[in-house]
PyMOL commands that place a pseudoatom at each C-alpha (Angstrom):
pseudoatom trace, name=CA, resn=MET, resi=1, chain=A, elem=C, hetatm=0, pos=[49.281, 84.383, 81.412]
pseudoatom trace, name=CA, resn=PHE, resi=2, chain=A, elem=C, hetatm=0, pos=[52.818, 85.282, 82.500]
pseudoatom trace, name=CA, resn=THR, resi=3, chain=A, elem=C, hetatm=0, pos=[53.938, 81.673, 81.945]
pseudoatom trace, name=CA, resn=SER, resi=4, chain=A, elem=C, hetatm=0, pos=[52.459, 81.465, 78.462]
pseudoatom trace, name=CA, resn=ILE, resi=5, chain=A, elem=C, hetatm=0, pos=[54.155, 84.665, 77.357]
pseudoatom trace, name=CA, resn=PHE, resi=6, chain=A, elem=C, hetatm=0, pos=[57.609, 83.408, 78.310]
pseudoatom trace, name=CA, resn=GLY, resi=7, chain=A, elem=C, hetatm=0, pos=[56.953, 79.780, 77.371]
pseudoatom trace, name=CA, resn=ILE, resi=8, chain=A, elem=C, hetatm=0, pos=[57.378, 78.583, 80.913]
pseudoatom trace, name=CA, resn=ILE, resi=9, chain=A, elem=C, hetatm=0, pos=[55.405, 75.467, 81.655]
pseudoatom trace, name=CA, resn=PRO, resi=10, chain=A, elem=C, hetatm=0, pos=[54.649, 75.093, 85.329]
pseudoatom trace, name=CA, resn=GLN, resi=11, chain=A, elem=C, hetatm=0, pos=[55.768, 71.702, 86.626]
pseudoatom trace, name=CA, resn=VAL, resi=12, chain=A, elem=C, hetatm=0, pos=[53.057, 69.704, 88.365]
pseudoatom trace, name=CA, resn=ASN, resi=13, chain=A, elem=C, hetatm=0, pos=[54.458, 66.990, 90.517]
pseudoatom trace, name=CA, resn=GLU, resi=14, chain=A, elem=C, hetatm=0, pos=[52.534, 63.799, 90.944]
pseudoatom trace, name=CA, resn=PRO, resi=15, chain=A, elem=C, hetatm=0, pos=[52.058, 62.864, 94.559]
pseudoatom trace, name=CA, resn=GLU, resi=16, chain=A, elem=C, hetatm=0, pos=[54.653, 60.413, 95.830]
pseudoatom trace, name=CA, resn=HIS, resi=17, chain=A, elem=C, hetatm=0, pos=[51.848, 58.171, 97.166]
pseudoatom trace, name=CA, resn=LYS, resi=18, chain=A, elem=C, hetatm=0, pos=[48.291, 57.694, 96.110]
pseudoatom trace, name=CA, resn=GLU, resi=19, chain=A, elem=C, hetatm=0, pos=[45.292, 57.318, 98.356]
pseudoatom trace, name=CA, resn=GLY, resi=20, chain=A, elem=C, hetatm=0, pos=[44.867, 53.654, 99.299]
pseudoatom trace, name=CA, resn=ASP, resi=21, chain=A, elem=C, hetatm=0, pos=[48.583, 52.761, 98.750]
pseudoatom trace, name=CA, resn=LEU, resi=22, chain=A, elem=C, hetatm=0, pos=[49.996, 50.646, 101.603]
pseudoatom trace, name=CA, resn=TYR, resi=23, chain=A, elem=C, hetatm=0, pos=[52.361, 52.539, 103.865]
pseudoatom trace, name=CA, resn=LYS, resi=24, chain=A, elem=C, hetatm=0, pos=[53.261, 49.573, 106.118]
pseudoatom trace, name=CA, resn=VAL, resi=25, chain=A, elem=C, hetatm=0, pos=[51.861, 46.768, 108.210]
pseudoatom trace, name=CA, resn=ILE, resi=26, chain=A, elem=C, hetatm=0, pos=[52.381, 47.083, 111.918]
pseudoatom trace, name=CA, resn=THR, resi=27, chain=A, elem=C, hetatm=0, pos=[52.093, 43.994, 114.117]
pseudoatom trace, name=CA, resn=ALA, resi=28, chain=A, elem=C, hetatm=0, pos=[51.810, 44.460, 117.877]
pseudoatom trace, name=CA, resn=TYR, resi=29, chain=A, elem=C, hetatm=0, pos=[50.327, 42.399, 120.720]
pseudoatom trace, name=CA, resn=GLY, resi=30, chain=A, elem=C, hetatm=0, pos=[49.139, 39.698, 118.280]
pseudoatom trace, name=CA, resn=ARG, resi=31, chain=A, elem=C, hetatm=0, pos=[47.263, 42.059, 115.980]
pseudoatom trace, name=CA, resn=SER, resi=32, chain=A, elem=C, hetatm=0, pos=[48.251, 43.411, 112.535]
pseudoatom trace, name=CA, resn=PHE, resi=33, chain=A, elem=C, hetatm=0, pos=[47.250, 46.777, 111.180]
pseudoatom trace, name=CA, resn=GLU, resi=34, chain=A, elem=C, hetatm=0, pos=[47.506, 47.906, 107.543]
pseudoatom trace, name=CA, resn=ILE, resi=35, chain=A, elem=C, hetatm=0, pos=[48.426, 51.568, 107.524]
pseudoatom trace, name=CA, resn=LYS, resi=36, chain=A, elem=C, hetatm=0, pos=[47.458, 53.105, 104.211]
pseudoatom trace, name=CA, resn=TYR, resi=37, chain=A, elem=C, hetatm=0, pos=[47.810, 56.504, 102.665]
pseudoatom trace, name=CA, resn=GLY, resi=38, chain=A, elem=C, hetatm=0, pos=[44.702, 58.694, 102.604]
pseudoatom trace, name=CA, resn=TYR, resi=39, chain=A, elem=C, hetatm=0, pos=[43.126, 61.820, 104.053]
pseudoatom trace, name=CA, resn=TYR, resi=40, chain=A, elem=C, hetatm=0, pos=[41.652, 62.568, 107.446]
pseudoatom trace, name=CA, resn=GLU, resi=41, chain=A, elem=C, hetatm=0, pos=[39.461, 65.402, 106.107]
pseudoatom trace, name=CA, resn=GLU, resi=42, chain=A, elem=C, hetatm=0, pos=[37.473, 65.644, 102.857]
pseudoatom trace, name=CA, resn=ILE, resi=43, chain=A, elem=C, hetatm=0, pos=[38.758, 69.169, 102.362]
pseudoatom trace, name=CA, resn=ASP, resi=44, chain=A, elem=C, hetatm=0, pos=[42.313, 67.815, 102.148]
pseudoatom trace, name=CA, resn=ARG, resi=45, chain=A, elem=C, hetatm=0, pos=[41.296, 65.299, 99.456]
pseudoatom trace, name=CA, resn=LYS, resi=46, chain=A, elem=C, hetatm=0, pos=[40.064, 68.189, 97.286]
pseudoatom trace, name=CA, resn=ASN, resi=47, chain=A, elem=C, hetatm=0, pos=[43.133, 70.346, 97.824]
pseudoatom trace, name=CA, resn=PRO, resi=48, chain=A, elem=C, hetatm=0, pos=[45.731, 69.686, 95.123]
pseudoatom trace, name=CA, resn=ASN, resi=49, chain=A, elem=C, hetatm=0, pos=[48.495, 70.935, 97.413]
pseudoatom trace, name=CA, resn=VAL, resi=50, chain=A, elem=C, hetatm=0, pos=[47.838, 68.279, 100.057]
pseudoatom trace, name=CA, resn=GLU, resi=51, chain=A, elem=C, hetatm=0, pos=[49.302, 64.837, 99.527]
pseudoatom trace, name=CA, resn=PRO, resi=52, chain=A, elem=C, hetatm=0, pos=[47.922, 61.655, 101.080]
pseudoatom trace, name=CA, resn=MET, resi=53, chain=A, elem=C, hetatm=0, pos=[49.334, 60.825, 104.528]
pseudoatom trace, name=CA, resn=GLU, resi=54, chain=A, elem=C, hetatm=0, pos=[49.484, 57.716, 106.665]
pseudoatom trace, name=CA, resn=ILE, resi=55, chain=A, elem=C, hetatm=0, pos=[46.051, 56.927, 108.098]
pseudoatom trace, name=CA, resn=TYR, resi=56, chain=A, elem=C, hetatm=0, pos=[45.935, 55.141, 111.398]
pseudoatom trace, name=CA, resn=PRO, resi=57, chain=A, elem=C, hetatm=0, pos=[42.854, 53.342, 112.703]
pseudoatom trace, name=CA, resn=ASN, resi=58, chain=A, elem=C, hetatm=0, pos=[40.285, 55.365, 114.619]
pseudoatom trace, name=CA, resn=PHE, resi=59, chain=A, elem=C, hetatm=0, pos=[40.296, 53.410, 117.921]
pseudoatom trace, name=CA, resn=ILE, resi=60, chain=A, elem=C, hetatm=0, pos=[37.850, 55.812, 119.531]
pseudoatom trace, name=CA, resn=GLU, resi=61, chain=A, elem=C, hetatm=0, pos=[35.102, 54.909, 117.012]
pseudoatom trace, name=CA, resn=ASN, resi=62, chain=A, elem=C, hetatm=0, pos=[36.209, 51.280, 116.576]
pseudoatom trace, name=CA, resn=PRO, resi=63, chain=A, elem=C, hetatm=0, pos=[38.030, 50.018, 119.632]
pseudoatom trace, name=CA, resn=ILE, resi=64, chain=A, elem=C, hetatm=0, pos=[40.445, 47.126, 119.094]
pseudoatom trace, name=CA, resn=TYR, resi=65, chain=A, elem=C, hetatm=0, pos=[41.957, 45.151, 121.946]
pseudoatom trace, name=CA, resn=SER, resi=66, chain=A, elem=C, hetatm=0, pos=[44.882, 42.732, 122.220]
pseudoatom trace, name=CA, resn=GLU, resi=67, chain=A, elem=C, hetatm=0, pos=[44.210, 39.149, 123.110]
pseudoatom trace, name=CA, resn=ASP, resi=68, chain=A, elem=C, hetatm=0, pos=[44.934, 40.162, 126.726]
pseudoatom trace, name=CA, resn=GLY, resi=69, chain=A, elem=C, hetatm=0, pos=[42.261, 42.891, 126.601]
pseudoatom trace, name=CA, resn=ILE, resi=70, chain=A, elem=C, hetatm=0, pos=[44.683, 45.831, 126.259]
pseudoatom trace, name=CA, resn=PRO, resi=71, chain=A, elem=C, hetatm=0, pos=[43.180, 48.645, 124.140]
pseudoatom trace, name=CA, resn=PHE, resi=72, chain=A, elem=C, hetatm=0, pos=[45.082, 49.979, 121.151]
pseudoatom trace, name=CA, resn=VAL, resi=73, chain=A, elem=C, hetatm=0, pos=[45.444, 53.750, 120.793]
pseudoatom trace, name=CA, resn=THR, resi=74, chain=A, elem=C, hetatm=0, pos=[47.254, 56.200, 118.575]
pseudoatom trace, name=CA, resn=ALA, resi=75, chain=A, elem=C, hetatm=0, pos=[49.762, 58.742, 119.837]
pseudoatom trace, name=CA, resn=MET, resi=76, chain=A, elem=C, hetatm=0, pos=[47.695, 61.643, 118.464]
pseudoatom trace, name=CA, resn=GLN, resi=77, chain=A, elem=C, hetatm=0, pos=[44.360, 60.322, 119.821]
pseudoatom trace, name=CA, resn=VAL, resi=78, chain=A, elem=C, hetatm=0, pos=[42.362, 62.482, 122.246]
pseudoatom trace, name=CA, resn=PRO, resi=79, chain=A, elem=C, hetatm=0, pos=[42.871, 60.867, 125.625]
pseudoatom trace, name=CA, resn=CYS, resi=80, chain=A, elem=C, hetatm=0, pos=[40.238, 59.239, 127.801]
pseudoatom trace, name=CA, resn=LYS, resi=81, chain=A, elem=C, hetatm=0, pos=[39.081, 60.211, 131.270]
pseudoatom trace, name=CA, resn=HIS, resi=82, chain=A, elem=C, hetatm=0, pos=[41.961, 58.199, 132.810]
pseudoatom trace, name=CA, resn=PHE, resi=83, chain=A, elem=C, hetatm=0, pos=[44.587, 60.454, 131.258]
pseudoatom trace, name=CA, resn=LYS, resi=84, chain=A, elem=C, hetatm=0, pos=[47.554, 61.187, 133.547]
pseudoatom trace, name=CA, resn=LEU, resi=85, chain=A, elem=C, hetatm=0, pos=[50.303, 63.495, 132.395]
pseudoatom trace, name=CA, resn=GLY, resi=86, chain=A, elem=C, hetatm=0, pos=[53.733, 61.944, 132.718]
pseudoatom trace, name=CA, resn=ARG, resi=87, chain=A, elem=C, hetatm=0, pos=[56.225, 63.517, 135.120]
pseudoatom trace, name=CA, resn=GLY, resi=88, chain=A, elem=C, hetatm=0, pos=[57.869, 66.505, 133.489]
pseudoatom trace, name=CA, resn=GLU, resi=89, chain=A, elem=C, hetatm=0, pos=[55.595, 66.201, 130.419]
pseudoatom trace, name=CA, resn=LYS, resi=90, chain=A, elem=C, hetatm=0, pos=[53.782, 69.140, 128.847]
pseudoatom trace, name=CA, resn=ASP, resi=91, chain=A, elem=C, hetatm=0, pos=[50.729, 68.290, 126.789]
pseudoatom trace, name=CA, resn=GLU, resi=92, chain=A, elem=C, hetatm=0, pos=[49.737, 71.314, 124.794]
pseudoatom trace, name=CA, resn=ASP, resi=93, chain=A, elem=C, hetatm=0, pos=[47.965, 69.162, 122.233]
pseudoatom trace, name=CA, resn=ASN, resi=94, chain=A, elem=C, hetatm=0, pos=[46.067, 66.964, 124.747]
pseudoatom trace, name=CA, resn=THR, resi=95, chain=A, elem=C, hetatm=0, pos=[47.017, 63.642, 123.129]
pseudoatom trace, name=CA, resn=CYS, resi=96, chain=A, elem=C, hetatm=0, pos=[47.624, 60.094, 124.388]
pseudoatom trace, name=CA, resn=ILE, resi=97, chain=A, elem=C, hetatm=0, pos=[51.357, 60.187, 123.750]
pseudoatom trace, name=CA, resn=HIS, resi=98, chain=A, elem=C, hetatm=0, pos=[51.879, 62.266, 126.854]
pseudoatom trace, name=CA, resn=CYS, resi=99, chain=A, elem=C, hetatm=0, pos=[49.881, 59.960, 129.135]
pseudoatom trace, name=CA, resn=VAL, resi=100, chain=A, elem=C, hetatm=0, pos=[51.691, 57.689, 131.594]
pseudoatom trace, name=CA, resn=HIS, resi=101, chain=A, elem=C, hetatm=0, pos=[49.523, 54.778, 130.443]
pseudoatom trace, name=CA, resn=PHE, resi=102, chain=A, elem=C, hetatm=0, pos=[50.622, 55.101, 126.756]
pseudoatom trace, name=CA, resn=GLU, resi=103, chain=A, elem=C, hetatm=0, pos=[53.084, 52.487, 125.551]
pseudoatom trace, name=CA, resn=GLN, resi=104, chain=A, elem=C, hetatm=0, pos=[54.390, 53.024, 122.048]
pseudoatom trace, name=CA, resn=CYS, resi=105, chain=A, elem=C, hetatm=0, pos=[54.430, 49.975, 119.779]
pseudoatom trace, name=CA, resn=GLU, resi=106, chain=A, elem=C, hetatm=0, pos=[55.674, 51.367, 116.463]
pseudoatom trace, name=CA, resn=GLU, resi=107, chain=A, elem=C, hetatm=0, pos=[55.514, 54.840, 114.963]
pseudoatom trace, name=CA, resn=LEU, resi=108, chain=A, elem=C, hetatm=0, pos=[52.165, 56.328, 116.048]
pseudoatom trace, name=CA, resn=LEU, resi=109, chain=A, elem=C, hetatm=0, pos=[50.554, 53.069, 117.173]
pseudoatom trace, name=CA, resn=GLY, resi=110, chain=A, elem=C, hetatm=0, pos=[50.480, 52.190, 120.838]
pseudoatom trace, name=CA, resn=VAL, resi=111, chain=A, elem=C, hetatm=0, pos=[48.508, 50.596, 123.634]
pseudoatom trace, name=CA, resn=CYS, resi=112, chain=A, elem=C, hetatm=0, pos=[46.917, 51.985, 126.756]
pseudoatom trace, name=CA, resn=LYS, resi=113, chain=A, elem=C, hetatm=0, pos=[48.216, 50.143, 129.851]
pseudoatom trace, name=CA, resn=CYS, resi=114, chain=A, elem=C, hetatm=0, pos=[45.552, 51.725, 132.128]
pseudoatom trace, name=CA, resn=LYS, resi=115, chain=A, elem=C, hetatm=0, pos=[43.983, 48.867, 134.122]
pseudoatom trace, name=CA, resn=ALA, resi=116, chain=A, elem=C, hetatm=0, pos=[40.610, 50.640, 134.105]
pseudoatom trace, name=CA, resn=ARG, resi=117, chain=A, elem=C, hetatm=0, pos=[40.431, 50.434, 130.306]
pseudoatom trace, name=CA, resn=ARG, resi=118, chain=A, elem=C, hetatm=0, pos=[41.180, 46.704, 129.961]
pseudoatom trace, name=CA, resn=ARG, resi=119, chain=A, elem=C, hetatm=0, pos=[38.387, 44.367, 129.111]
for i in range(1, 119): cmd.bond("trace and resi %d" % i, "trace and resi %d" % (i + 1))
show_as sticks, trace
zoom trace
């Protein structure tokens, strides 16, 4: 009502990226991953104030391995039972990025170098 009285038209910005748009292709250890924009939660999709974000593969539900049998992980993934905190690291979020076995490939994509997880 206030805006219509003074003739102010609220500006609605279109999201910079749309769901399904390609963010980038990451190639590591002989595999390529298309990282697209989307939502992790359905509630975010319905919220007009939340823009799509980069969606990384869910390697817990769908494990993917390199040709050498090394499992791919994401930095923000919940770690496995072989998690070892790196020296001097604090892991308040309990994520793979703080594990000594995590090797970052590019951005949030990495591999787990734990011998027990190889196949």
